[in-house]
C-alpha positions as a Python dict, from the first residue, in 0.01 Angstrom:
ca = {
    (1, 'M'): (0, 0, 0),
    (2, 'K'): (168, 318, -127),
    (3, 'S'): (-163, 448, -261),
    (4, 'L'): (-327, 380, 75),
    (5, 'L'): (-56, 581, 254),
    (6, 'F'): (-86, 856, -5),
    (7, 'F'): (-463, 888, 46),
    (8, 'G'): (-415, 869, 423),
    (9, 'F'): (-179, 1167, 413),
    (10, 'I'): (-417, 1359, 185),
    (11, 'F'): (-703, 1294, 428),
    (12, 'L'): (-493, 1388, 730),
    (13, 'F'): (-369, 1716, 580),
    (14, 'G'): (-717, 1801, 452),
    (15, 'W'): (-867, 1734, 795),
    (16, 'L'): (-601, 1932, 980),
    (17, 'G'): (-633, 2221, 738),
    (18, 'S'): (-1009, 2241, 776),
    (19, 'S'): (-997, 2225, 1155),
    (20, 'T'): (-752, 2516, 1183),
    (21, 'K'): (-940, 2755, 958),
    (22, 'K'): (-1090, 3053, 1132),
    (23, 'P'): (-1451, 3152, 1065),
    (24, 'S'): (-1502, 3431, 816),
    (25, 'G'): (-1725, 3633, 1046),
    (26, 'V'): (-1808, 3696, 1407),
    (27, 'I'): (-2045, 3457, 1586),
    (28, 'V'): (-2327, 3643, 1756),
    (29, 'S'): (-2626, 3445, 1885),
    (30, 'Q'): (-2561, 3156, 1648),
    (31, 'K'): (-2553, 3390, 1345),
    (32, 'T'): (-2237, 3465, 1152),
    (33, 'I'): (-2186, 3832, 1080),
    (34, 'T'): (-1957, 3893, 790),
    (35, 'I'): (-1836, 4220, 641),
    (36, 'K'): (-2117, 4197, 385),
    (37, 'D'): (-2389, 4184, 654),
    (38, 'T'): (-2524, 4520, 760),
    (39, 'I'): (-2566, 4591, 1129),
    (40, 'Y'): (-2839, 4847, 1190),
    (41, 'F'): (-2811, 5095, 1474),
    (42, 'T'): (-3182, 5134, 1557),
    (43, 'S'): (-3279, 4766, 1542),
    (44, 'Q'): (-2964, 4593, 1670),
    (45, 'I'): (-2737, 4834, 1860),
    (46, 'Q'): (-2980, 5073, 2026),
    (47, 'P'): (-3172, 4795, 2211),
    (48, 'I'): (-2842, 4682, 2368),
    (49, 'L'): (-2773, 5037, 2482),
    (50, 'V'): (-3126, 5083, 2617),
    (51, 'K'): (-3088, 4763, 2820),
    (52, 'N'): (-2745, 4852, 2959),
    (53, 'C'): (-2736, 5232, 2968),
    (54, 'S'): (-3087, 5347, 3058),
    (55, 'P'): (-3200, 5578, 3200),
    (56, 'C'): (-2886, 5792, 3219),
    (57, 'H'): (-2790, 5810, 2848),
    (58, 'F'): (-3141, 5841, 2703),
    (59, 'T'): (-3395, 6124, 2695),
    (60, 'G'): (-3439, 6273, 3042),
    (61, 'G'): (-3129, 6105, 3184),
    (62, 'K'): (-2853, 6293, 3364),
    (63, 'M'): (-2592, 6203, 3097),
    (64, 'Y'): (-2815, 6252, 2792),
    (65, 'E'): (-2704, 6607, 2712),
    (66, 'R'): (-2332, 6517, 2715),
    (67, 'M'): (-2355, 6162, 2572),
    (68, 'P'): (-2684, 6073, 2403),
    (69, 'F'): (-2684, 5701, 2323),
    (70, 'D'): (-2975, 5731, 2082),
    (71, 'K'): (-2731, 5867, 1821),
    (72, 'D'): (-2491, 5639, 1637),
    (73, 'T'): (-2224, 5909, 1623),
    (74, 'T'): (-2199, 5906, 2004),
    (75, 'I'): (-2124, 5534, 1996),
    (76, 'I'): (-1847, 5582, 1741),
    (77, 'N'): (-1698, 5885, 1920),
    (78, 'H'): (-1699, 5716, 2263),
    (79, 'Q'): (-1636, 5358, 2157),
    (80, 'A'): (-1357, 5280, 2404),
    (81, 'G'): (-1568, 5354, 2710),
    (82, 'I'): (-1874, 5179, 2572),
    (83, 'L'): (-1684, 4866, 2470),
    (84, 'K'): (-1521, 4855, 2815),
    (85, 'R'): (-1860, 4851, 2987),
    (86, 'I'): (-2062, 4619, 2760),
    (87, 'K'): (-1941, 4259, 2758),
    (88, 'G'): (-1995, 3933, 2574),
    (89, 'E'): (-2186, 3891, 2249),
    (90, 'E'): (-2326, 4241, 2277),
    (91, 'N'): (-1972, 4381, 2284),
    (92, 'T'): (-1888, 4181, 1971),
    (93, 'L'): (-2192, 4315, 1787),
    (94, 'I'): (-2116, 4677, 1883),
    (95, 'R'): (-1750, 4630, 1783),
    (96, 'S'): (-1862, 4495, 1443),
    (97, 'F'): (-2097, 4792, 1400),
    (98, 'I'): (-1814, 5036, 1472),
    (99, 'Q'): (-1589, 4858, 1221),
    (100, 'Q'): (-1868, 4868, 965),
    (101, 'Q'): (-1908, 5243, 1015),
    (102, 'S'): (-1536, 5305, 975),
    (103, 'H'): (-1538, 5127, 636),
    (104, 'Q'): (-1814, 5349, 494),
}
């Protein structure tokens, strides 16, 4: 009986511990992005910006000269405003990209 209680407690603490662990990365479209994963500006970030910020912040747009969103440096320099306007999973991906750039 004591061994049954002992194994019951071990199971319970193991189960509770595993259910409270946080994921190691950020979930974006059913894919975990960890620090080791590289987020690429042209293939992952720029399409989000084209969808949400065209035509104003791209070639020919009225904001292009002051804030060109086809350059990754603009995204890093103006991150607060961009992150405020883009929501959801796209926001999470851009935030991860900015963090990645700050660690380089």
